[in-house]
C-alpha positions, 0 to 999 in steps of 0.5 A: 865749752862748759857742761853741767849735769841737770837734775834728770842726769842729762848733759846740758850744754849752755855755752855754745849750744847746739840748739836753743834752750828754753828759759822761763821767767817769773815777774812776781808782783805784790803790793805795787812792788816787783821782785828782782834778783841779782844774778850770781852766775853767767849769763848776766852775772851781777845783773838784776833781772826777774827770777827764772832759769832753764825749763827742765824735762817733763815740766810745763812752762808754768811749773818751771816758772813756779819752781825757778821762783821758789829756788831763787826767791823762797817764794811759792808763786802761781804763774798767771798771765803769759807776758811774752816769749823772747829771744836771748842770743849772746855772741862771743868776741868772735861772733859765735853764739855763746848763749841762745835762749827762748825765754817765756815770761809769766806774771806771778802772784805770791802764794806763800813764803818770805823773800830771800836770795837762794840758789844761784841768786846773789841777792833778791829784793822787792822794788817799786816802779820808781826804784826800777825807773832809776835803773834807766834804760837797758840796751838788752831787753833781758838785762833787768825787766824784760817784759814791761818796757818792751811790750805794750800788752805786757805793760798793760797787764802789769799795770792792771795787776799792780792796780788790782793788788793796791786795791786789795 
């Protein structure tokens, strides 16, 4: 088992947890583009995904989303619409639960900052919808773009947000 000491000094067991952990995700949209980061650590090492991470004790889900976005992208964001709540359960080769997250994703607008990979992000980039479509389909709903491909309400909100941004 791999353990880590969090900011609050509490022992957090991410691998083979005793209970699900809460994760937050930031779907950052501006000028018709979306921020994706390349994960620098497991789970999803080397995969593109929306910025996000584990909720910390004492913070709201919106505060956690905004903090994770800043830590991984250098962008100050404002979490706006709740896009959805998703399960992420990863089994090991022996079918034991290796990771178990409950993921809460928000649509976010940029307040300030310049995009740069920070924290545990190996890379951070703006992508257009066309560039994202070149990734193809994902077998795992969290592998890259959890919300828009899986939930029609979230897709509607994202499309509406992009259209609003393009009209500004």
